[in-house]
VOPAGU-2260 file (C-alpha; in pm, 1 decimal, decimal comma):
REM VOPAGU-2260
SITE   aa  ch    i         X         Y         Z
SITE  MET   A    0    -862,3    -987,0   -4524,4
SITE  THR   A    1   -1120,5   -1278,6   -4298,9
SITE  GLU   A    2    -772,3   -1318,9   -4064,6
SITE  ARG   A    3    -705,6   -1010,7   -4036,2
SITE  LEU   A    4   -1093,7    -969,3   -3860,2
SITE  ALA   A    5   -1036,5   -1299,0   -3663,4
SITE  ASP   A    6    -667,9   -1139,0   -3558,7
SITE  ILE   A    7    -854,7    -782,1   -3442,0
SITE  THR   A    8   -1145,2    -981,8   -3272,8
SITE  ALA   A    9    -943,1   -1196,4   -3089,5
SITE  ARG   A   10    -726,0    -944,4   -2935,6
SITE  LEU   A   11   -1069,6    -707,3   -2858,2
SITE  ASP   A   12   -1170,7   -1008,6   -2648,8
SITE  GLY   A   13    -850,7   -1039,6   -2483,5
SITE  ILE   A   14    -837,6    -628,4   -2369,4
SITE  ARG   A   15   -1147,9    -687,1   -2260,5
SITE  THR   A   16   -1078,2    -968,0   -2005,1
SITE  LEU   A   17    -799,4    -689,2   -1925,6
SITE  GLY   A   18   -1040,2    -479,7   -1804,1
SITE  SER   A   19   -1289,3    -652,3   -1653,9
SITE  VAL   A   20    -954,1    -799,6   -1425,2
SITE  VAL   A   21    -863,4    -409,8   -1386,2
SITE  THR   A   22   -1220,0    -332,7   -1292,5
SITE  ALA   A   23   -1196,1    -610,0   -1035,1
SITE  MET   A   24    -832,2    -556,8    -868,8
SITE  ASN   A   25    -979,5    -139,4    -871,3
SITE  ALA   A   26   -1285,6    -250,7    -684,2
SITE  ILE   A   27   -1078,1    -473,4    -438,1
SITE  ALA   A   28    -861,9    -250,2    -362,9
SITE  GLY   A   29   -1112,7      23,8    -299,5
SITE  ALA   A   30   -1300,0    -194,9     -50,9
SITE  ARG   A   31    -990,6    -270,6     118,7
SITE  ALA   A   32    -914,1     109,0     144,8
SITE  ARG   A   33   -1228,5     171,7     301,5
SITE  ASN   A   34   -1229,9     -39,2     580,7
SITE  ALA   A   35    -849,1     -14,4     730,5
SITE  ARG   A   36    -978,7     408,6     713,1
SITE  ASP   A   37   -1279,1     261,9     973,4
SITE  GLU   A   38   -1042,3      55,0    1153,3
SITE  ILE   A   39    -765,5     368,3    1193,8
SITE  LYS   A   40   -1001,4     525,5    1324,8
SITE  ALA   A   41   -1065,5     271,1    1606,1
SITE  VAL   A   42    -661,8     254,6    1675,3
SITE  ASP   A   43    -651,6     581,2    1703,2
SITE  LYS   A   44    -906,5     601,4    2044,7
SITE  TYR   A   45    -763,7     323,8    2157,5
SITE  ALA   A   46    -374,3     483,0    2178,6
SITE  ALA   A   47    -545,2     794,6    2312,4
SITE  THR   A   48    -657,2     649,9    2590,4
SITE  ILE   A   49    -361,9     472,4    2677,1
SITE  ASN   A   50    -151,6     751,1    2636,2
SITE  ALA   A   51    -355,9     970,0    2879,3
SITE  ALA   A   52    -315,0     681,2    3121,7
SITE  MET   A   53      32,3     726,0    3035,0
SITE  VAL   A   54      56,9    1099,0    3038,0
SITE  GLN   A   55    -174,8    1086,9    3443,1
SITE  MET   A   56      79,0     877,6    3592,4
SITE  ALA   A   57     377,5    1043,0    3451,4
SITE  SER   A   58     212,6    1361,8    3573,9
SITE  ALA   A   59     100,1    1237,2    3900,4
SITE  LEU   A   60     437,1    1033,9    3995,6
SITE  ASN   A   61     659,5    1347,7    3910,0
SITE  LEU   A   62     834,8    1093,9    3643,5
SITE  SER   A   63    1071,6    1331,8    3376,7
SITE  ALA   A   64    1049,7    1197,4    2984,9
SITE  VAL   A   65    1347,2     944,3    2872,2
SITE  HIS   A   66    1565,1    1177,1    2649,6
SITE  THR   A   67    1699,7     956,8    2387,7
SITE  PRO   A   68    2103,7    1051,1    2247,5
SITE  GLY   A   69    2160,4    1175,3    1958,8
SITE  THR   A   70    2411,6     931,0    1849,0
SITE  ALA   A   71    2158,9     658,5    1984,7
SITE  ARG   A   72    2225,3     298,5    1795,1
SITE  THR   A   73    1885,3     373,8    1541,0
SITE  ALA   A   74    1629,9     155,6    1388,5
SITE  LEU   A   75    1393,7     174,6    1151,2
SITE  LEU   A   76    1046,3      21,1    1028,6
SITE  VAL   A   77    1003,5      64,9     683,7
SITE  PHE   A   78     668,3     -16,6     516,8
SITE  GLY   A   79     697,4     -61,4     131,7
SITE  ALA   A   80     416,8    -189,6    -152,5
SITE  GLU   A   81     343,6    -517,8     -72,4
SITE  GLN   A   82     171,5    -607,7    -462,2
SITE  GLY   A   83     230,6    -496,7    -791,0
SITE  PHE   A   84      48,4    -211,3    -973,9
SITE  ALA   A   85     113,2      50,5    -713,8
SITE  GLY   A   86     286,2     256,3    -892,8
SITE  ALA   A   87     585,1     472,9    -738,8
SITE  PHE   A   88     483,2     374,0    -416,6
SITE  SER   A   89     825,4     181,5    -259,4
SITE  GLU   A   90    1007,6     452,5    -417,8
SITE  ARG   A   91     908,3     739,7    -250,4
SITE  VAL   A   92     977,7     536,8      46,1
SITE  PHE   A   93    1345,0     439,0      -7,8
SITE  ASP   A   94    1396,9     831,2    -159,0
SITE  SER   A   95    1280,0     988,3     129,3
SITE  LEU   A   96    1565,3     781,5     354,3
SITE  ASP   A   97    1817,8     808,3     106,8
SITE  ARG   A   98    1799,5    1169,9     176,0
SITE  ASN   A   99    1828,6    1107,5     585,6
SITE  GLY   A  100    2204,9    1031,7     528,5
SITE  ALA   A  101    2192,8     849,6     897,1
SITE  PRO   A  102    2325,5     519,3     942,0
SITE  TYR   A  103    2052,3     322,5    1058,2
SITE  GLN   A  104    1962,0     -63,4    1103,7
SITE  LEU   A  105    1672,0    -177,2     834,6
SITE  PHE   A  106    1357,9    -337,5     958,6
SITE  LEU   A  107    1112,7    -388,5     613,5
SITE  VAL   A  108     773,1    -450,5     549,0
SITE  GLY   A  109     647,5    -552,3     193,8
SITE  THR   A  110     769,3    -840,9     -60,6
SITE  ARG   A  111     781,0    -572,8    -347,8
SITE  ALA   A  112     931,4    -363,4    -128,0
SITE  GLU   A  113    1222,5    -626,1    -112,0
SITE  ALA   A  114    1271,8    -646,3    -440,3
SITE  VAL   A  115    1348,6    -256,7    -485,6
SITE  ALA   A  116    1616,4    -288,8    -141,6
SITE  ALA   A  117    1728,2    -536,1    -339,9
SITE  PHE   A  118    1765,2    -341,4    -631,0
SITE  ARG   A  119    1924,3     -51,0    -419,9
SITE  ASN   A  120    2153,1    -262,3    -244,8
SITE  MET   A  121    1977,9    -219,7      82,9
SITE  ALA   A  122    2011,8    -515,0     332,3
SITE  PRO   A  123    1719,6    -539,2     547,0
SITE  ALA   A  124    1837,6    -685,8     950,0
SITE  TRP   A  125    1468,1    -871,7     909,9
SITE  SER   A  126    1138,7    -812,9     614,1
SITE  THR   A  127     826,5    -927,2     658,6
SITE  ALA   A  128     509,6    -943,6     436,0
SITE  MET   A  129     216,7    -743,2     461,5
SITE  PRO   A  130    -105,2    -887,8     548,2
SITE  SER   A  131    -377,3    -910,3     254,6
SITE  HIS   A  132    -624,4    -763,7     485,4
SITE  SER   A  133    -680,3    -504,7     702,6
SITE  ALA   A  134    -867,7    -699,4    1021,2
SITE  SER   A  135    -506,3    -940,9    1027,6
SITE  ILE   A  136    -270,5    -618,5    1108,3
SITE  PRO   A  137    -284,9    -617,2    1549,2
SITE  LYS   A  138    -160,8    -992,8    1479,7
SITE  PHE   A  139      76,9    -898,2    1242,1
SITE  ALA   A  140     167,5    -588,2    1501,0
SITE  ASP   A  141     239,0    -893,2    1749,4
SITE  ARG   A  142     491,9   -1077,0    1540,8
SITE  LEU   A  143     672,2    -770,1    1404,0
SITE  LEU   A  144     774,7    -652,2    1740,8
SITE  GLN   A  145     877,9    -948,8    1890,8
SITE  PRO   A  146    1248,5   -1002,0    1655,2
SITE  ILE   A  147    1243,1    -581,9    1763,2
SITE  TYR   A  148    1210,7    -635,9    2112,2
SITE  LYS   A  149    1528,5    -849,2    2118,2
SITE  GLU   A  150    1729,1    -607,1    1918,3
SITE  LEU   A  151    1635,3    -402,1    2225,4
SITE  ALA   A  152    1703,8    -580,4    2478,1
SITE  THR   A  153    2046,7    -697,4    2351,2
SITE  GLY   A  154    2090,8    -341,7    2326,4
SITE  LYS   A  155    2170,7    -360,9    1951,3
SITE  ILE   A  156    1957,5     -73,8    1897,1
SITE  GLU   A  157    1845,2     221,8    2065,7
SITE  LYS   A  158    1589,4     389,0    1889,6
SITE  LEU   A  159    1291,8     376,0    1629,4
SITE  ASP   A  160    1144,8     470,6    1383,9
SITE  ALA   A  161     868,9     385,9    1150,6
SITE  VAL   A  162     850,6     518,1     829,1
SITE  TYR   A  163     563,0     457,1     587,8
SITE  SER   A  164     282,5     683,1     376,4
SITE  ILE   A  165     -24,3     828,4     454,5
SITE  SER   A  166    -239,6     951,9     268,1
SITE  GLU   A  167    -499,0    1252,4     308,6
SITE  SER   A  168    -718,5    1446,0      81,5
SITE  GLY   A  169    -551,4    1285,4    -255,4
SITE  LYS   A  170    -194,4    1410,9    -119,6
SITE  VAL   A  171      48,3    1122,5     -57,2
SITE  ARG   A  172     378,9    1189,0     206,5
SITE  ILE   A  173     628,5    1017,4     392,6
SITE  ASP   A  174     582,8    1035,8     705,5
SITE  ARG   A  175     860,1     932,9    1016,0
SITE  LEU   A  176     711,5     848,9    1372,3
SITE  PRO   A  177     906,2     789,2    1644,5
SITE  LEU   A  178     843,1     458,6    1854,1
SITE  PHE   A  179    1062,8     374,3    2057,7
SITE  PRO   A  180    1158,8     508,8    2332,6
SITE  VAL   A  181     750,9     552,7    2401,4
SITE  ARG   A  182     712,9     966,7    2392,4
SITE  VAL   A  183     418,2    1050,1    2565,5
SITE  SER   A  184     220,0    1335,9    2487,6
SITE  ASP   A  185     259,1    1687,2    2595,5
SITE  ALA   A  186    -151,6    1725,0    2717,2
SITE  ALA   A  187    -261,5    1820,9    3076,0
SITE  PRO   A  188    -401,6    1516,8    3260,5
SITE  THR   A  189    -744,9    1520,5    3340,8
SITE  GLN   A  190    -679,5    1393,1    3659,9
SITE  ARG   A  191    -423,0    1568,5    3902,5
SITE  SER   A  192    -411,3    1307,8    4166,1
SITE  ALA   A  193    -237,7     969,4    4166,1
SITE  PRO   A  194    -393,9     707,5    3974,1
SITE  LEU   A  195    -491,3     402,9    4176,7
SITE  LEU   A  196    -213,8     108,7    4090,4
SITE  ASN   A  197    -241,7    -250,2    4142,4
SITE  MET   A  198      81,2    -362,6    4025,9
SITE  PRO   A  199     445,5    -119,9    4058,7
SITE  THR   A  200     499,1     171,3    3881,8
SITE  ALA   A  201     740,6      45,7    3657,9
SITE  GLN   A  202     533,4    -290,5    3542,4
SITE  LEU   A  203     227,0     -66,8    3492,1
SITE  LEU   A  204     410,2     162,7    3292,3
SITE  THR   A  205     629,2     -84,1    3045,3
SITE  GLN   A  206     272,0    -281,0    2994,9
SITE  LEU   A  207     145,0      73,3    2916,1
SITE  GLY   A  208     422,1     170,3    2691,5
SITE  ALA   A  209     462,3    -205,8    2547,6
SITE  ASP   A  210      51,3    -176,2    2473,9
SITE  TYR   A  211      94,8     216,9    2349,8
SITE  MET   A  212     392,1      97,6    2101,5
SITE  HIS   A  213     195,8    -153,8    1920,9
SITE  ALA   A  214    -134,9      54,1    1876,3
SITE  MET   A  215     119,6     286,2    1692,3
SITE  VAL   A  216     229,8      16,9    1484,1
SITE  CYS   A  217    -102,8     -45,2    1448,2
SITE  ARG   A  218    -184,0     279,5    1326,3
SITE  VAL   A  219     109,5     265,7    1149,0
SITE  ALA   A  220      45,5      -6,0     936,7
SITE  LEU   A  221    -298,6      87,3     862,8
SITE  HIS   A  222    -220,6     404,3     667,0
SITE  ALA   A  223      55,0     211,3     490,4
SITE  PHE   A  224    -208,6     -47,3     382,2
SITE  VAL   A  225    -492,3     220,0     302,1
SITE  THR   A  226    -216,5     422,6     134,3
SITE  GLU   A  227     -83,7     145,6    -115,4
SITE  ASN   A  228    -425,0      68,3    -212,5
SITE  GLU   A  229    -510,8     401,2    -315,0
SITE  ALA   A  230    -220,6     389,7    -514,1
SITE  ARG   A  231    -292,5      34,8    -656,5
SITE  MET   A  232    -694,3     220,7    -735,4
SITE  SER   A  233    -540,6     501,4    -899,2
SITE  ALA   A  234    -295,3     241,9   -1157,8
SITE  MET   A  235    -596,9      70,3   -1228,7
SITE  SER   A  236    -779,0     375,8   -1316,2
SITE  MET   A  237    -528,0     532,8   -1561,8
SITE  ALA   A  238    -530,6     150,1   -1690,9
SITE  GLN   A  239    -895,2     126,0   -1740,7
SITE  ARG   A  240    -882,6     428,4   -1971,8
SITE  GLN   A  241    -600,6     341,9   -2171,9
SITE  ILE   A  242    -798,2      -9,0   -2147,3
SITE  GLU   A  243   -1127,5     183,1   -2289,0
SITE  LYS   A  244    -889,7     448,1   -2504,1
SITE  ASP   A  245    -781,0      35,2   -2666,3
SITE  ILE   A  246   -1145,8     -63,3   -2684,8
SITE  SER   A  247   -1260,2     209,7   -2894,4
SITE  ALA   A  248    -927,9     231,6   -3095,5
SITE  LEU   A  249    -961,9     -99,8   -3211,7
SITE  GLU   A  250   -1356,4    -122,4   -3284,6
SITE  THR   A  251   -1356,8     161,7   -3488,2
SITE  LYS   A  252   -1060,9     -77,8   -3685,0
SITE  GLU   A  253   -1286,2    -325,1   -3698,8
SITE  ARG   A  254   -1568,7    -200,2   -3876,4
SITE  GLN   A  255   -1331,0     -46,9   -4101,8
SITE  VAL   A  256   -1218,6    -454,5   -4134,9
SITE  ARG   A  257   -1567,3    -544,0   -4176,8
SITE  GLN   A  258   -1706,9    -307,0   -4408,5
SITE  GLU   A  259   -1381,0    -367,3   -4641,2
SITE  ALA   A  260   -1377,8    -743,5   -4605,8
SITE  ILE   A  261   -1772,4    -691,9   -4748,6
SITE  THR   A  262   -1716,8    -424,4   -4977,3
SITE  ALA   A  263   -1432,7    -679,1   -5115,4
SITE  GLU   A  264   -1731,7    -949,5   -5093,1
SITE  LEU   A  265   -1984,5    -756,4   -5315,7
SITE  ILE   A  266   -1668,5    -661,3   -5570,8
SITE  GLU   A  267   -1636,9   -1002,0   -5657,9
SITE  LEU   A  268   -2022,1   -1149,2   -5672,7
SITE  SER   A  269   -2051,1    -839,1   -5886,8
SITE  ALA   A  270   -1775,3    -965,2   -6138,9
SITE  GLY   A  271   -1908,9   -1333,5   -6127,9
SITE  VAL   A  272   -2268,2   -1182,4   -6189,3
SITE  GLN   A  273   -2081,2   -1025,1   -6501,8
SITE  ALA   A  274   -1893,3   -1293,2   -6611,8
SITE  SER   A  275   -2157,4   -1513,5   -6619,6
SITE  ARG   A  276   -2361,2   -1275,8   -6814,2
SITE  ARG   A  277   -2085,3   -1240,2   -7066,4
SITE  ARG   A  278   -2068,1   -1633,8   -7107,9
SITE  SER   A  279   -2447,5   -1692,5   -7173,0
SITE  PRO   A  280   -2473,6   -1507,9   -7523,1
SITE  GLU   A  281   -2223,7   -1734,4   -7664,4
SITE  GLU   A  282   -2347,4   -2042,3   -7504,2
């Protein structure tokens, strides 16, 4: 009986320790998601400023939009899960690719997503890990775009789309955003006159396009970062509820076993007293 009580107590200690770890993971994921959401707002303003400049130039210089043929060699920049305990985060992303059906070259972000891709017999042309902190995403986007630019320069790919998860109002959806060729907004320019240029038009447009593409990659990466951490928060909340149920059940069992042990000791003591009384007259 004593060993059984000790086993239950040890299990309770282990589950309580696990509960502390789960609570900490939930708090860390929540803080990361909140910070990344604030950074998305800043990236959106930056991208809107660049887009406005491109709209102004395209209108003032009568530049026509670039149309990519439907048969263009396509690459997908896919954002999956970097860490575990995020539910079916990566599976949903890959399911959306399976429904697409068109051939593509795969650039993959996320260590855990690589394992899912291998299980599905998908071989990415290039893969990398997602940063653990959202503040590192701008530099991460620089590194991410280097191999993509090489593929674009050699003509191996002509079109690039990003596939990522986005969380809004508690719901998650898989979005697909065209990154290249860079698309200028249809919004009307705020200034009709030709802008004052200090460099050749083609060079300026190229630089603006590169900056806009970098901003879009940052935006997509931040959304994927937020969604993964919120998925982890959801998984940790479910785990926490299960841990609380297990602790409650074990505490009830511990009280029962302790009461049984106390009752057994009282019975033994009572039996010993009665035995000693029976022996006393004979002595």
